[in-house]
C-alpha positions in Angstrom: -2.5 -40.5 -0.4 -0.9 -42.7 2.3 -3.1 -41.2 5.0 -6.5 -41.5 3.3 -8.7 -44.1 5.0 -12.2 -45.5 4.7 -14.2 -43.9 7.5 -16.8 -46.0 9.2 -17.8 -43.6 12.0 -18.7 -40.0 11.4 -19.4 -37.0 13.5 -23.1 -35.9 13.2 -22.6 -32.5 11.5 -22.5 -32.6 7.7 -19.8 -30.8 5.9 -20.8 -27.6 4.0 -22.2 -28.5 0.6 -19.5 -26.5 -1.2 -16.9 -29.1 -0.3 -18.8 -31.8 -2.2 -19.5 -29.6 -5.1 -15.7 -28.8 -5.4 -14.9 -32.5 -5.1 -17.4 -33.4 -7.9 -15.9 -30.6 -10.1 -12.5 -32.2 -9.5 -13.9 -35.7 -10.2 -14.7 -34.7 -13.8 -11.0 -34.3 -14.5 -10.3 -38.0 -14.0 -8.9 -39.9 -16.9 -11.7 -41.4 -19.1 -11.3 -43.5 -22.2 -12.6 -41.9 -25.4 -13.5 -38.8 -23.3 -16.9 -40.3 -22.6 -17.3 -38.5 -19.2 -19.4 -41.4 -18.0 -19.9 -40.4 -14.4 -23.2 -39.4 -13.0 -23.4 -38.1 -9.4 -26.5 -38.1 -7.2 -26.3 -36.0 -4.0 -29.0 -37.4 -1.8 -31.1 -35.1 0.3 -32.8 -36.1 3.6 -35.9 -37.5 2.0 -34.1 -39.8 -0.5 -31.5 -40.8 2.1 -34.3 -41.8 4.5 -36.0 -43.9 1.8 -32.8 -45.8 1.1 -32.1 -46.2 4.8 -35.6 -47.7 5.3 -35.2 -50.0 2.3 -31.9 -51.3 3.7 -33.5 -51.8 7.1 -36.3 -53.8 5.5 -33.8 -56.0 3.7 -31.7 -56.5 6.9 -34.9 -57.3 8.9 -36.0 -59.9 6.3 -32.6 -61.6 6.6 -31.7 -61.2 10.3 -34.8 -60.1 12.1 -36.6 -56.9 13.1 -34.1 -56.0 15.8 -31.2 -56.1 13.4 -33.3 -54.0 10.9 -34.0 -51.3 13.5 -30.3 -51.2 14.5 -29.3 -50.8 10.9 -31.9 -48.1 10.3 -30.5 -46.1 13.3 -27.0 -46.4 12.0 -27.9 -45.3 8.4 -29.9 -42.4 9.7 -26.8 -41.1 11.4 -24.8 -40.7 8.2 -24.2 -37.0 7.6 -23.7 -37.0 3.8 -24.9 -39.3 1.0 -23.6 -39.6 -2.6 -24.4 -42.2 -5.3 -22.1 -42.6 -8.3 -23.1 -44.4 -11.5 -21.4 -45.1 -14.8 -23.0 -44.8 -18.1 -23.6 -48.2 -19.9 -21.6 -48.2 -23.1 -22.5 -49.3 -26.6 -20.2 -52.3 -26.1 -19.1 -54.4 -23.0 -15.6 -52.9 -23.4 -16.8 -49.3 -23.3 -19.0 -50.2 -20.3 -15.9 -51.6 -18.5 -13.9 -48.5 -19.5 -16.7 -46.2 -18.2 -16.7 -48.0 -14.9 -13.0 -47.8 -14.5 -13.1 -44.0 -15.3 -15.7 -43.6 -12.6 -13.5 -45.3 -10.1 -10.8 -42.8 -11.0 -13.3 -40.0 -10.5 -14.3 -41.4 -7.1 -10.6 -41.4 -6.1 -10.4 -37.7 -7.0 -13.4 -37.0 -4.8 -11.9 -39.0 -1.9 -8.5 -37.4 -2.1 -9.9 -33.9 -2.3 -12.3 -34.4 0.6 -9.6 -36.1 2.7 -7.4 -33.0 2.2 -10.3 -31.0 3.7 -10.6 -33.4 6.7 -13.7 -35.2 5.3 -13.8 -38.9 5.0 -15.8 -41.4 3.0 -17.1 -44.9 3.0 -17.7 -46.7 -0.4 -20.5 -49.2 -0.3 -22.0 -51.7 -2.8 -24.2 -53.7 -0.5 -27.4 -55.6 -1.2 -29.5 -52.5 -1.0 -27.8 -51.0 -4.1 -28.8 -54.0 -6.2 -32.5 -53.8 -5.2 -34.8 -52.4 -7.9 -36.3 -49.9 -5.4 -32.9 -48.4 -5.0 -32.8 -47.3 -8.6 -36.5 -46.3 -8.5 -35.8 -44.0 -5.5 -33.0 -42.2 -7.4 -34.6 -42.3 -10.8 -31.8 -44.4 -12.3 -32.5 -46.4 -15.5 -30.5 -49.6 -15.0 -30.4 -50.0 -18.8 -28.5 -46.7 -19.1 -26.4 -46.5 -15.9 -24.7 -49.0 -13.6 -23.9 -48.5 -10.0 -20.4 -47.6 -9.0 -21.2 -47.1 -5.3 -23.2 -45.6 -2.5 -20.9 -43.3 -0.5 -21.3 -41.8 2.9 -19.2 -38.8 3.7 -18.6 -36.5 6.7 -16.1 -35.5 9.3 -14.5 -38.6 10.8 -15.3 -39.5 14.4 -12.5 -42.0 14.2 -9.8 -42.6 11.7 -8.8 -46.3 11.2 -5.2 -47.3 11.1 -3.9 -48.2 7.7 -1.9 -51.1 6.4 -0.7 -52.1 3.0 1.5 -55.0 2.0 4.9 -54.0 0.7 5.0 -53.0 -3.0 7.1 -56.0 -3.8 4.1 -58.2 -3.1 2.4 -56.8 -6.2 5.1 -56.0 -8.6 6.5 -58.3 -11.2 9.4 -56.9 -13.2 9.5 -58.6 -16.6 12.5 -58.8 -18.9 
């Protein structure tokens, strides 16, 4: 757990699909309130990943110009593996919040398993994930599911150094 890192740079070759399928199998054992099993996993193939990469490049180009859009498209096209995780919207705001929390636990299971196999991930929630065309591309009904994240995964080309504040910075012991 102390060595897991968010990976920003990946080697080009994708991991065998069996690793992600095992990771998603382990994800379903995350704690979840009321046993709602609220997670939904979308493994993106090349066509869908390309559509999302193009959408993101368009958004970047609108904001920062065509050159920035082209550069972003090139980077996104280089990602070896793509996963989107959503959480089911609950019958109440509290259940929706609990579902989201459970999905975050499921994602941690995925990350820890993949890391144990030498595979890293990056968790994103950028502007592209909030664009209506994102949900359209994946067939997600926003009234039924909320985004947890867009994840890239693959073998790390570089592993960032880690740092955390000491535990005392976060713990309050109460009488």
